[in-house]
N, CA, C, O and the ligand as a Tripos MOL2 file, in Angstrom:
@<TRIPOS>MOLECULE
protein
  285   283    72     0     0
PROTEIN
NO_CHARGES

@<TRIPOS>ATOM
      1 N        -163.4090  -27.6060  240.2130 N.3       1 MET1
      2 CA       -162.2320  -28.3260  240.6760 C.3       1 MET1
      3 C        -161.0310  -27.4040  240.7500 C.2       1 MET1
      4 O        -159.9080  -27.8670  240.9530 O.2       1 MET1
      5 N        -161.2520  -26.0900  240.5880 N.am      2 SER2
      6 CA       -160.1070  -25.1870  240.5740 C.3       2 SER2
      7 C        -159.5200  -25.0160  241.9690 C.2       2 SER2
      8 O        -158.3350  -24.7230  242.1320 O.2       2 SER2
      9 N        -160.3680  -25.2050  242.9600 N.am      3 ASN3
     10 CA       -159.9340  -24.9010  244.3220 C.3       3 ASN3
     11 C        -159.5750  -26.1530  245.1000 C.2       3 ASN3
     12 O        -159.8400  -26.2380  246.3000 O.2       3 ASN3
     13 N        -158.9790  -27.1190  244.4330 N.am      4 ILE4
     14 CA       -158.7590  -28.3980  245.0980 C.3       4 ILE4
     15 C        -157.5470  -28.3700  246.0140 C.2       4 ILE4
     16 O        -157.4530  -29.1650  246.9500 O.2       4 ILE4
     17 N        -156.6260  -27.4660  245.7510 N.am      5 ARG5
     18 CA       -155.4220  -27.4530  246.5780 C.3       5 ARG5
     19 C        -155.6670  -26.8130  247.9300 C.2       5 ARG5
     20 O        -156.2710  -25.7450  248.0320 O.2       5 ARG5
     21 N        -155.1940  -27.4730  248.9470 N.am      6 LEU6
     22 CA       -155.3380  -26.9630  250.3100 C.3       6 LEU6
     23 C        -154.0660  -26.2280  250.7080 C.2       6 LEU6
     24 O        -152.9780  -26.5390  250.2240 O.2       6 LEU6
     25 N        -154.2110  -25.2680  251.5800 N.am      7 THR7
     26 CA       -153.0300  -24.7260  252.2390 C.3       7 THR7
     27 C        -152.7100  -25.6420  253.4230 C.2       7 THR7
     28 O        -153.5400  -26.4540  253.8330 O.2       7 THR7
     29 N        -151.5080  -25.5050  253.9620 N.am      8 CYS8
     30 CA       -151.1330  -26.3190  255.1110 C.3       8 CYS8
     31 C        -152.0620  -26.0500  256.2910 C.2       8 CYS8
     32 O        -152.3740  -26.9470  257.0750 O.2       8 CYS8
     33 N        -152.4860  -24.8200  256.3970 N.am      9 ARG9
     34 CA       -153.3820  -24.4510  257.4710 C.3       9 ARG9
     35 C        -154.7100  -25.1960  257.3570 C.2       9 ARG9
     36 O        -155.2240  -25.7310  258.3390 O.2       9 ARG9
     37 N        -155.2530  -25.2210  256.1410 N.am     10 GLN10
     38 CA       -156.5110  -25.9380  255.9260 C.3      10 GLN10
     39 C        -156.3230  -27.4360  256.1460 C.2      10 GLN10
     40 O        -157.1820  -28.1070  256.7180 O.2      10 GLN10
     41 N        -155.1930  -27.9400  255.6830 N.am     11 ALA11
     42 CA       -154.9300  -29.3750  255.8340 C.3      11 ALA11
     43 C        -154.8640  -29.7560  257.3050 C.2      11 ALA11
     44 O        -155.4180  -30.7770  257.7130 O.2      11 ALA11
     45 N        -154.1880  -28.9360  258.0990 N.am     12 THR12
     46 CA       -154.0870  -29.2200  259.5320 C.3      12 THR12
     47 C        -155.4580  -29.1930  260.1840 C.2      12 THR12
     48 O        -155.7620  -30.0130  261.0500 O.2      12 THR12
     49 N        -156.2750  -28.2510  259.7630 N.am     13 LYS13
     50 CA       -157.6190  -28.1620  260.3100 C.3      13 LYS13
     51 C        -158.4110  -29.4350  259.9980 C.2      13 LYS13
     52 O        -159.1220  -29.9650  260.8510 O.2      13 LYS13
     53 N        -158.2730  -29.9060  258.7710 N.am     14 LEU14
     54 CA       -158.9560  -31.1440  258.3950 C.3      14 LEU14
     55 C        -158.4150  -32.3270  259.1930 C.2      14 LEU14
     56 O        -159.1760  -33.1940  259.6230 O.2      14 LEU14
     57 N        -157.1100  -32.3560  259.3840 N.am     15 LEU15
     58 CA       -156.5150  -33.4410  260.1590 C.3      15 LEU15
     59 C        -157.0800  -33.4610  261.5720 C.2      15 LEU15
     60 O        -157.3470  -34.5210  262.1370 O.2      15 LEU15
     61 N        -157.2570  -32.2790  262.1240 N.am     16 LEU16
     62 CA       -157.7850  -32.1900  263.4890 C.3      16 LEU16
     63 C        -159.2510  -32.6040  263.5380 C.2      16 LEU16
     64 O        -159.6590  -33.3460  264.4310 O.2      16 LEU16
     65 N        -160.0370  -32.1300  262.5860 N.am     17 SER17
     66 CA       -161.4650  -32.4710  262.6410 C.3      17 SER17
     67 C        -161.6850  -33.9340  262.2810 C.2      17 SER17
     68 O        -162.6940  -34.5240  262.6670 O.2      17 SER17
     69 N        -160.7490  -34.5190  261.5460 N.am     18 ARG18
     70 CA       -160.8440  -35.9360  261.2200 C.3      18 ARG18
     71 C        -160.8430  -36.7860  262.4900 C.2      18 ARG18
     72 O        -161.3180  -37.9220  262.4850 O.2      18 ARG18
     73 N        -160.3030  -36.2230  263.5850 N.am     19 GLN19
     74 CA       -160.2250  -36.9810  264.8220 C.3      19 GLN19
     75 C        -161.5960  -37.1740  265.4710 C.2      19 GLN19
     76 O        -161.8410  -38.2040  266.0980 O.2      19 GLN19
     77 N        -162.4770  -36.2060  265.3280 N.am     20 ASP20
     78 CA       -163.7740  -36.3500  265.9980 C.3      20 ASP20
     79 C        -164.9230  -36.6600  265.0540 C.2      20 ASP20
     80 O        -165.9780  -37.1070  265.5040 O.2      20 ASP20
     81 N        -164.7490  -36.4370  263.7680 N.am     21 ARG21
     82 CA       -165.8780  -36.7330  262.8950 C.3      21 ARG21
     83 C        -165.3720  -37.2450  261.5670 C.2      21 ARG21
     84 O        -164.2130  -37.0670  261.1930 O.2      21 ARG21
     85 N        -166.3010  -37.8960  260.8640 N.am     22 HIS22
     86 CA       -165.9610  -38.4560  259.5740 C.3      22 HIS22
     87 C        -165.9960  -37.3440  258.5360 C.2      22 HIS22
     88 O        -166.9850  -36.6180  258.4360 O.2      22 HIS22
     89 N        -164.9340  -37.2070  257.7730 N.am     23 LEU23
     90 CA       -164.9010  -36.1640  256.7600 C.3      23 LEU23
     91 C        -165.6490  -36.6130  255.5120 C.2      23 LEU23
     92 O        -165.6460  -37.7980  255.1780 O.2      23 LEU23
     93 N        -166.2850  -35.6790  254.8280 N.am     24 PRO24
     94 CA       -166.8710  -36.0140  253.5250 C.3      24 PRO24
     95 C        -165.7730  -36.4460  252.5540 C.2      24 PRO24
     96 O        -164.6220  -36.0340  252.6980 O.2      24 PRO24
     97 N        -166.1160  -37.2600  251.5790 N.am     25 TRP25
     98 CA       -165.0820  -37.8170  250.6910 C.3      25 TRP25
     99 C        -164.3010  -36.7330  249.9990 C.2      25 TRP25
    100 O        -163.1020  -36.8820  249.7610 O.2      25 TRP25
    101 N        -164.9730  -35.6260  249.6660 N.am     26 ARG26
    102 CA       -164.2860  -34.5570  248.9530 C.3      26 ARG26
    103 C        -163.1470  -33.9720  249.7990 C.2      26 ARG26
    104 O        -162.0620  -33.6760  249.2980 O.2      26 ARG26
    105 N        -163.4290  -33.8190  251.0880 N.am     27 GLU27
    106 CA       -162.3970  -33.3060  251.9840 C.3      27 GLU27
    107 C        -161.2770  -34.3320  252.1410 C.2      27 GLU27
    108 O        -160.0980  -33.9820  252.1890 O.2      27 GLU27
    109 N        -161.6640  -35.5870  252.2180 N.am     28 ARG28
    110 CA       -160.6380  -36.6300  252.3660 C.3      28 ARG28
    111 C        -159.7110  -36.6570  251.1700 C.2      28 ARG28
    112 O        -158.4980  -36.8110  251.3180 O.2      28 ARG28
    113 N        -160.2910  -36.5030  249.9590 N.am     29 VAL29
    114 CA       -159.4770  -36.5150  248.7480 C.3      29 VAL29
    115 C        -158.5330  -35.3220  248.7400 C.2      29 VAL29
    116 O        -157.3510  -35.4570  248.4240 O.2      29 VAL29
    117 N        -159.0550  -34.1630  249.0880 N.am     30 ARG30
    118 CA       -158.2050  -32.9640  249.0960 C.3      30 ARG30
    119 C        -157.0830  -33.1110  250.1100 C.2      30 ARG30
    120 O        -155.9380  -32.7400  249.8540 O.2      30 ARG30
    121 N        -157.4310  -33.6560  251.2580 N.am     31 LEU31
    122 CA       -156.4270  -33.8520  252.2940 C.3      31 LEU31
    123 C        -155.3620  -34.8370  251.8210 C.2      31 LEU31
    124 O        -154.1660  -34.6190  252.0150 O.2      31 LEU31
    125 N        -155.8130  -35.9150  251.2020 N.am     32 ARG32
    126 CA       -154.8680  -36.9220  250.7390 C.3      32 ARG32
    127 C        -153.9300  -36.3340  249.6840 C.2      32 ARG32
    128 O        -152.7250  -36.5860  249.7000 O.2      32 ARG32
    129 N        -154.4920  -35.5560  248.7800 N.am     33 LEU33
    130 CA       -153.6640  -34.9170  247.7550 C.3      33 LEU33
    131 C        -152.6430  -33.9870  248.3930 C.2      33 LEU33
    132 O        -151.4830  -33.9450  247.9840 O.2      33 LEU33
    133 N        -153.0790  -33.2590  249.3780 N.am     34 HIS34
    134 CA       -152.1530  -32.3390  250.0330 C.3      34 HIS34
    135 C        -151.0320  -33.1100  250.7250 C.2      34 HIS34
    136 O        -149.8690  -32.7090  250.6860 O.2      34 HIS34
    137 N        -151.4010  -34.2160  251.3550 N.am     35 LEU35
    138 CA       -150.3880  -34.9950  252.0670 C.3      35 LEU35
    139 C        -149.3630  -35.5860  251.0990 C.2      35 LEU35
    140 O        -148.2220  -35.8510  251.4800 O.2      35 LEU35
    141 N        -149.7770  -35.7910  249.8410 N.am     36 ILE36
    142 CA       -148.8250  -36.3120  248.8520 C.3      36 ILE36
    143 C        -147.8100  -35.2390  248.4600 C.2      36 ILE36
    144 O        -146.6180  -35.5180  248.3330 O.2      36 ILE36
    145 N        -148.2950  -34.0090  248.2700 N.am     37 VAL37
    146 CA       -147.3910  -32.9740  247.7600 C.3      37 VAL37
    147 C        -146.6610  -32.2150  248.8610 C.2      37 VAL37
    148 O        -145.6600  -31.5530  248.5900 O.2      37 VAL37
    149 N        -147.1420  -32.2990  250.0940 N.am     38 CYS38
    150 CA       -146.5740  -31.4900  251.1640 C.3      38 CYS38
    151 C        -145.5730  -32.3140  251.9650 C.2      38 CYS38
    152 O        -145.7340  -33.5210  252.1420 O.2      38 CYS38
    153 N        -144.5480  -31.6400  252.4400 N.am     39 LYS39
    154 CA       -143.5410  -32.3630  253.2380 C.3      39 LYS39
    155 C        -143.8470  -32.2950  254.7270 C.2      39 LYS39
    156 O        -143.5280  -33.2200  255.4730 O.2      39 LYS39
    157 N        -144.4540  -31.2180  255.1530 N.am     40 ALA40
    158 CA       -144.6470  -31.0140  256.5830 C.3      40 ALA40
    159 C        -145.8810  -31.7400  257.1130 C.2      40 ALA40
    160 O        -145.8320  -32.3550  258.1780 O.2      40 ALA40
    161 N        -146.9740  -31.6700  256.3800 N.am     41 CYS41
    162 CA       -148.2420  -32.1640  256.9090 C.3      41 CYS41
    163 C        -148.2940  -33.6710  257.1800 C.2      41 CYS41
    164 O        -148.9410  -34.0740  258.1460 O.2      41 CYS41
    165 N        -147.6510  -34.5170  256.3850 N.am     42 PRO42
    166 CA       -147.6530  -35.9390  256.7600 C.3      42 PRO42
    167 C        -147.0620  -36.1740  258.1360 C.2      42 PRO42
    168 O        -147.4940  -37.0760  258.8530 O.2      42 PRO42
    169 N        -146.0730  -35.3650  258.5140 N.am     43 ARG43
    170 CA       -145.5090  -35.5020  259.8620 C.3      43 ARG43
    171 C        -146.5250  -35.1030  260.9090 C.2      43 ARG43
    172 O        -146.6490  -35.7550  261.9460 O.2      43 ARG43
    173 N        -147.2520  -34.0290  260.6390 N.am     44 VAL44
    174 CA       -148.3170  -33.6120  261.5560 C.3      44 VAL44
    175 C        -149.3510  -34.7260  261.6800 C.2      44 VAL44
    176 O        -149.8010  -35.0550  262.7780 O.2      44 VAL44
    177 N        -149.7200  -35.3000  260.5380 N.am     45 ALA45
    178 CA       -150.7280  -36.3570  260.5430 C.3      45 ALA45
    179 C        -150.2720  -37.5340  261.3950 C.2      45 ALA45
    180 O        -151.0580  -38.1010  262.1520 O.2      45 ALA45
    181 N        -148.9940  -37.8990  261.2680 N.am     46 ARG46
    182 CA       -148.5030  -39.0390  262.0240 C.3      46 ARG46
    183 C        -148.4880  -38.7360  263.5160 C.2      46 ARG46
    184 O        -148.8260  -39.5850  264.3400 O.2      46 ARG46
    185 N        -148.0960  -37.5270  263.8450 N.am     47 GLN47
    186 CA       -148.0720  -37.1690  265.2710 C.3      47 GLN47
    187 C        -149.4680  -37.1590  265.8600 C.2      47 GLN47
    188 O        -149.6690  -37.5830  266.9980 O.2      47 GLN47
    189 N        -150.4400  -36.6730  265.0850 N.am     48 LEU48
    190 CA       -151.8130  -36.6600  265.5710 C.3      48 LEU48
    191 C        -152.3200  -38.0860  265.7830 C.2      48 LEU48
    192 O        -153.0030  -38.3710  266.7670 O.2      48 LEU48
    193 N        -151.9780  -38.9780  264.8480 N.am     49 ASP49
    194 CA       -152.3950  -40.3670  265.0040 C.3      49 ASP49
    195 C        -151.7980  -40.9810  266.2680 C.2      49 ASP49
    196 O        -152.4860  -41.6720  267.0200 O.2      49 ASP49
    197 N        -150.5090  -40.7220  266.4910 N.am     50 LEU50
    198 CA       -149.8500  -41.2410  267.6930 C.3      50 LEU50
    199 C        -150.5100  -40.6960  268.9400 C.2      50 LEU50
    200 O        -150.7750  -41.4270  269.8950 O.2      50 LEU50
    201 N        -150.7740  -39.3880  268.9170 N.am     51 MET51
    202 CA       -151.3830  -38.7450  270.0740 C.3      51 MET51
    203 C        -152.7570  -39.3270  270.3430 C.2      51 MET51
    204 O        -153.1310  -39.5790  271.4890 O.2      51 MET51
    205 N        -153.5140  -39.5390  269.2520 N.am     52 ARG52
    206 CA       -154.8630  -40.0410  269.4320 C.3      52 ARG52
    207 C        -154.8460  -41.4430  270.0290 C.2      52 ARG52
    208 O        -155.6370  -41.7480  270.9220 O.2      52 ARG52
    209 N        -153.9490  -42.2940  269.5410 N.am     53 SER53
    210 CA       -153.9610  -43.6530  270.0860 C.3      53 SER53
    211 C        -153.4770  -43.6430  271.5280 C.2      53 SER53
    212 O        -153.9610  -44.4190  272.3520 O.2      53 SER53
    213 N        -152.5280  -42.7710  271.8350 N.am     54 ALA54
    214 CA       -152.0710  -42.6690  273.2120 C.3      54 ALA54
    215 C        -153.1920  -42.1630  274.1130 C.2      54 ALA54
    216 O        -153.4120  -42.6930  275.2020 O.2      54 ALA54
    217 N        -153.8970  -41.1350  273.6500 N.am     55 MET55
    218 CA       -154.9980  -40.5830  274.4400 C.3      55 MET55
    219 C        -156.1060  -41.6120  274.6200 C.2      55 MET55
    220 O        -156.6950  -41.7140  275.6960 O.2      55 MET55
    221 N        -156.3860  -42.3680  273.5770 N.am     56 GLY56
    222 CA       -157.4360  -43.3860  273.6530 C.3      56 GLY56
    223 C        -157.1170  -44.4140  274.7270 C.2      56 GLY56
    224 O        -157.9820  -44.7900  275.5180 O.2      56 GLY56
    225 N        -155.8700  -44.8640  274.7490 N.am     57 LYS57
    226 CA       -155.4650  -45.8420  275.7570 C.3      57 LYS57
    227 C        -155.5790  -45.2440  277.1510 C.2      57 LYS57
    228 O        -156.0720  -45.8790  278.0840 O.2      57 LYS57
    229 N        -155.1110  -44.0100  277.2680 N.am     58 TRP58
    230 CA       -155.1230  -43.3550  278.5630 C.3      58 TRP58
    231 C        -156.5520  -43.1660  279.0610 C.2      58 TRP58
    232 O        -156.8510  -43.4270  280.2270 O.2      58 TRP58
    233 N        -157.4510  -42.7010  278.1530 N.am     59 ALA59
    234 CA       -158.8370  -42.4450  278.5400 C.3      59 ALA59
    235 C        -159.4950  -43.7360  279.0170 C.2      59 ALA59
    236 O        -160.2470  -43.7300  279.9920 O.2      59 ALA59
    237 N        -159.2150  -44.8370  278.3340 N.am     60 ARG60
    238 CA       -159.8160  -46.0980  278.7150 C.3      60 ARG60
    239 C        -159.2870  -46.5330  280.0810 C.2      60 ARG60
    240 O        -160.0350  -47.0240  280.9270 O.2      60 ARG60
    241 N        -158.0200  -46.3460  280.2690 N.am     61 TYR61
    242 CA       -157.4120  -46.7200  281.5430 C.3      61 TYR61
    243 C        -158.0080  -45.8810  282.6730 C.2      61 TYR61
    244 O        -158.3280  -46.4020  283.7410 O.2      61 TYR61
    245 N        -158.1540  -44.5700  282.4250 N.am     62 ALA62
    246 CA       -158.6840  -43.6730  283.4530 C.3      62 ALA62
    247 C        -160.1250  -44.0520  283.7960 C.2      62 ALA62
    248 O        -160.5210  -44.0190  284.9610 O.2      62 ALA62
    249 N        -160.9050  -44.4110  282.7740 N.am     63 GLU63
    250 CA       -162.2740  -44.8200  283.0290 C.3      63 GLU63
    251 C        -162.3320  -46.0650  283.9100 C.2      63 GLU63
    252 O        -163.0760  -46.1230  284.8900 O.2      63 GLU63
    253 N        -161.5340  -47.0500  283.5370 N.am     64 ASP64
    254 CA       -161.5190  -48.2850  284.3200 C.3      64 ASP64
    255 C        -161.1180  -48.0100  285.7550 C.2      64 ASP64
    256 O        -161.7440  -48.5060  286.6920 O.2      64 ASP64
    257 N        -160.0740  -47.2180  285.9220 N.am     65 ALA65
    258 CA       -159.5790  -46.9220  287.2560 C.3      65 ALA65
    259 C        -160.6510  -46.1830  288.0640 C.2      65 ALA65
    260 O        -160.8630  -46.4690  289.2420 O.2      65 ALA65
    261 N        -161.3270  -45.2220  287.4060 N.am     66 GLY66
    262 CA       -162.3680  -44.4500  288.0740 C.3      66 GLY66
    263 C        -163.5080  -45.3400  288.5560 C.2      66 GLY66
    264 O        -164.0080  -45.1730  289.6680 O.2      66 GLY66
    265 N        -163.9160  -46.2890  287.7090 N.am     67 GLU67
    266 CA       -165.0240  -47.1610  288.0880 C.3      67 GLU67
    267 C        -164.6370  -48.0750  289.2280 C.2      67 GLU67
    268 O        -165.4320  -48.3490  290.1270 O.2      67 GLU67
    269 N        -163.4030  -48.5420  289.1770 N.am     68 GLY68
    270 CA       -162.9620  -49.4300  290.2440 C.3      68 GLY68
    271 C        -162.9220  -48.7030  291.5780 C.2      68 GLY68
    272 O        -163.1370  -49.2980  292.6340 O.2      68 GLY68
    273 N        -162.6440  -47.4130  291.5120 N.am     69 ASP69
    274 CA       -162.4970  -46.6230  292.7120 C.3      69 ASP69
    275 C        -163.8370  -46.4060  293.4100 C.2      69 ASP69
    276 O        -163.9070  -46.3020  294.6340 O.2      69 ASP69
    277 N        -164.8980  -46.3400  292.6040 N.am     70 ARG70
    278 CA       -166.2190  -46.0070  293.1450 C.3      70 ARG70
    279 C        -166.7390  -47.0450  294.1210 C.2      70 ARG70
    280 O        -167.3260  -46.7120  295.1510 O.2      70 ARG70
    281 N        -166.5170  -48.3010  293.7860 N.am     71 THR71
    282 CA       -167.0790  -49.3470  294.6080 C.3      71 THR71
    283 C        -166.1930  -49.6810  295.7380 C.2      71 THR71
    284 O        -166.5200  -50.5550  296.5410 O.2      71 THR71
    285 ZN       -148.9930  -29.0100  254.1810 Zn       72 ZN72
@<TRIPOS>BOND
     1     1     2 1
     2     2     3 1
     3     3     4 2
     4     3     5 am
     5     5     6 1
     6     6     7 1
     7     7     8 2
     8     7     9 am
     9     9    10 1
    10    10    11 1
    11    11    12 2
    12    11    13 am
    13    13    14 1
    14    14    15 1
    15    15    16 2
    16    15    17 am
    17    17    18 1
    18    18    19 1
    19    19    20 2
    20    19    21 am
    21    21    22 1
    22    22    23 1
    23    23    24 2
    24    23    25 am
    25    25    26 1
    26    26    27 1
    27    27    28 2
    28    27    29 am
    29    29    30 1
    30    30    31 1
    31    31    32 2
    32    31    33 am
    33    33    34 1
    34    34    35 1
    35    35    36 2
    36    35    37 am
    37    37    38 1
    38    38    39 1
    39    39    40 2
    40    39    41 am
    41    41    42 1
    42    42    43 1
    43    43    44 2
    44    43    45 am
    45    45    46 1
    46    46    47 1
    47    47    48 2
    48    47    49 am
    49    49    50 1
    50    50    51 1
    51    51    52 2
    52    51    53 am
    53    53    54 1
    54    54    55 1
    55    55    56 2
    56    55    57 am
    57    57    58 1
    58    58    59 1
    59    59    60 2
    60    59    61 am
    61    61    62 1
    62    62    63 1
    63    63    64 2
    64    63    65 am
    65    65    66 1
    66    66    67 1
    67    67    68 2
    68    67    69 am
    69    69    70 1
    70    70    71 1
    71    71    72 2
    72    71    73 am
    73    73    74 1
    74    74    75 1
    75    75    76 2
    76    75    77 am
    77    77    78 1
    78    78    79 1
    79    79    80 2
    80    79    81 am
    81    81    82 1
    82    82    83 1
    83    83    84 2
    84    83    85 am
    85    85    86 1
    86    86    87 1
    87    87    88 2
    88    87    89 am
    89    89    90 1
    90    90    91 1
    91    91    92 2
    92    91    93 am
    93    93    94 1
    94    94    95 1
    95    95    96 2
    96    95    97 am
    97    97    98 1
    98    98    99 1
    99    99   100 2
   100    99   101 am
   101   101   102 1
   102   102   103 1
   103   103   104 2
   104   103   105 am
   105   105   106 1
   106   106   107 1
   107   107   108 2
   108   107   109 am
   109   109   110 1
   110   110   111 1
   111   111   112 2
   112   111   113 am
   113   113   114 1
   114   114   115 1
   115   115   116 2
   116   115   117 am
   117   117   118 1
   118   118   119 1
   119   119   120 2
   120   119   121 am
   121   121   122 1
   122   122   123 1
   123   123   124 2
   124   123   125 am
   125   125   126 1
   126   126   127 1
   127   127   128 2
   128   127   129 am
   129   129   130 1
   130   130   131 1
   131   131   132 2
   132   131   133 am
   133   133   134 1
   134   134   135 1
   135   135   136 2
   136   135   137 am
   137   137   138 1
   138   138   139 1
   139   139   140 2
   140   139   141 am
   141   141   142 1
   142   142   143 1
   143   143   144 2
   144   143   145 am
   145   145   146 1
   146   146   147 1
   147   147   148 2
   148   147   149 am
   149   149   150 1
   150   150   151 1
   151   151   152 2
   152   151   153 am
   153   153   154 1
   154   154   155 1
   155   155   156 2
   156   155   157 am
   157   157   158 1
   158   158   159 1
   159   159   160 2
   160   159   161 am
   161   161   162 1
   162   162   163 1
   163   163   164 2
   164   163   165 am
   165   165   166 1
   166   166   167 1
   167   167   168 2
   168   167   169 am
   169   169   170 1
   170   170   171 1
   171   171   172 2
   172   171   173 am
   173   173   174 1
   174   174   175 1
   175   175   176 2
   176   175   177 am
   177   177   178 1
   178   178   179 1
   179   179   180 2
   180   179   181 am
   181   181   182 1
   182   182   183 1
   183   183   184 2
   184   183   185 am
   185   185   186 1
   186   186   187 1
   187   187   188 2
   188   187   189 am
   189   189   190 1
   190   190   191 1
   191   191   192 2
   192   191   193 am
   193   193   194 1
   194   194   195 1
   195   195   196 2
   196   195   197 am
   197   197   198 1
   198   198   199 1
   199   199   200 2
   200   199   201 am
   201   201   202 1
   202   202   203 1
   203   203   204 2
   204   203   205 am
   205   205   206 1
   206   206   207 1
   207   207   208 2
   208   207   209 am
   209   209   210 1
   210   210   211 1
   211   211   212 2
   212   211   213 am
   213   213   214 1
   214   214   215 1
   215   215   216 2
   216   215   217 am
   217   217   218 1
   218   218   219 1
   219   219   220 2
   220   219   221 am
   221   221   222 1
   222   222   223 1
   223   223   224 2
   224   223   225 am
   225   225   226 1
   226   226   227 1
   227   227   228 2
   228   227   229 am
   229   229   230 1
   230   230   231 1
   231   231   232 2
   232   231   233 am
   233   233   234 1
   234   234   235 1
   235   235   236 2
   236   235   237 am
   237   237   238 1
   238   238   239 1
   239   239   240 2
   240   239   241 am
   241   241   242 1
   242   242   243 1
   243   243   244 2
   244   243   245 am
   245   245   246 1
   246   246   247 1
   247   247   248 2
   248   247   249 am
   249   249   250 1
   250   250   251 1
   251   251   252 2
   252   251   253 am
   253   253   254 1
   254   254   255 1
   255   255   256 2
   256   255   257 am
   257   257   258 1
   258   258   259 1
   259   259   260 2
   260   259   261 am
   261   261   262 1
   262   262   263 1
   263   263   264 2
   264   263   265 am
   265   265   266 1
   266   266   267 1
   267   267   268 2
   268   267   269 am
   269   269   270 1
   270   270   271 1
   271   271   272 2
   272   271   273 am
   273   273   274 1
   274   274   275 1
   275   275   276 2
   276   275   277 am
   277   277   278 1
   278   278   279 1
   279   279   280 2
   280   279   281 am
   281   281   282 1
   282   282   283 1
   283   283   284 2
@<TRIPOS>SUBSTRUCTURE
     1 MET1         2 RESIDUE 1 A MET
     2 SER2         6 RESIDUE 1 A SER
     3 ASN3        10 RESIDUE 1 A ASN
     4 ILE4        14 RESIDUE 1 A ILE
     5 ARG5        18 RESIDUE 1 A ARG
     6 LEU6        22 RESIDUE 1 A LEU
     7 THR7        26 RESIDUE 1 A THR
     8 CYS8        30 RESIDUE 1 A CYS
     9 ARG9        34 RESIDUE 1 A ARG
    10 GLN10       38 RESIDUE 1 A GLN
    11 ALA11       42 RESIDUE 1 A ALA
    12 THR12       46 RESIDUE 1 A THR
    13 LYS13       50 RESIDUE 1 A LYS
    14 LEU14       54 RESIDUE 1 A LEU
    15 LEU15       58 RESIDUE 1 A LEU
    16 LEU16       62 RESIDUE 1 A LEU
    17 SER17       66 RESIDUE 1 A SER
    18 ARG18       70 RESIDUE 1 A ARG
    19 GLN19       74 RESIDUE 1 A GLN
    20 ASP20       78 RESIDUE 1 A ASP
    21 ARG21       82 RESIDUE 1 A ARG
    22 HIS22       86 RESIDUE 1 A HIS
    23 LEU23       90 RESIDUE 1 A LEU
    24 PRO24       94 RESIDUE 1 A PRO
    25 TRP25       98 RESIDUE 1 A TRP
    26 ARG26      102 RESIDUE 1 A ARG
    27 GLU27      106 RESIDUE 1 A GLU
    28 ARG28      110 RESIDUE 1 A ARG
    29 VAL29      114 RESIDUE 1 A VAL
    30 ARG30      118 RESIDUE 1 A ARG
    31 LEU31      122 RESIDUE 1 A LEU
    32 ARG32      126 RESIDUE 1 A ARG
    33 LEU33      130 RESIDUE 1 A LEU
    34 HIS34      134 RESIDUE 1 A HIS
    35 LEU35      138 RESIDUE 1 A LEU
    36 ILE36      142 RESIDUE 1 A ILE
    37 VAL37      146 RESIDUE 1 A VAL
    38 CYS38      150 RESIDUE 1 A CYS
    39 LYS39      154 RESIDUE 1 A LYS
    40 ALA40      158 RESIDUE 1 A ALA
    41 CYS41      162 RESIDUE 1 A CYS
    42 PRO42      166 RESIDUE 1 A PRO
    43 ARG43      170 RESIDUE 1 A ARG
    44 VAL44      174 RESIDUE 1 A VAL
    45 ALA45      178 RESIDUE 1 A ALA
    46 ARG46      182 RESIDUE 1 A ARG
    47 GLN47      186 RESIDUE 1 A GLN
    48 LEU48      190 RESIDUE 1 A LEU
    49 ASP49      194 RESIDUE 1 A ASP
    50 LEU50      198 RESIDUE 1 A LEU
    51 MET51      202 RESIDUE 1 A MET
    52 ARG52      206 RESIDUE 1 A ARG
    53 SER53      210 RESIDUE 1 A SER
    54 ALA54      214 RESIDUE 1 A ALA
    55 MET55      218 RESIDUE 1 A MET
    56 GLY56      222 RESIDUE 1 A GLY
    57 LYS57      226 RESIDUE 1 A LYS
    58 TRP58      230 RESIDUE 1 A TRP
    59 ALA59      234 RESIDUE 1 A ALA
    60 ARG60      238 RESIDUE 1 A ARG
    61 TYR61      242 RESIDUE 1 A TYR
    62 ALA62      246 RESIDUE 1 A ALA
    63 GLU63      250 RESIDUE 1 A GLU
    64 ASP64      254 RESIDUE 1 A ASP
    65 ALA65      258 RESIDUE 1 A ALA
    66 GLY66      262 RESIDUE 1 A GLY
    67 GLU67      266 RESIDUE 1 A GLU
    68 GLY68      270 RESIDUE 1 A GLY
    69 ASP69      274 RESIDUE 1 A ASP
    70 ARG70      278 RESIDUE 1 A ARG
    71 THR71      282 RESIDUE 1 A THR
    72 ZN72       285 GROUP 0 **** ****
């Protein structure tokens, strides 16, 4: 348990990979701990969440539009 602290760089990497895959609990705990003690990374996390939901909406819209166009 000596290496539980993440650097901001590692935390950002985890935040990014969290978008496409489920993190193991150990990584989630480390990330959560880092987000508690760090001032910058929670902002990054929030921006990534916003971006992801915006992209999700856009992707769905683009798919629908594309399918409608085909016929
Ligand atoms: Zn950080």
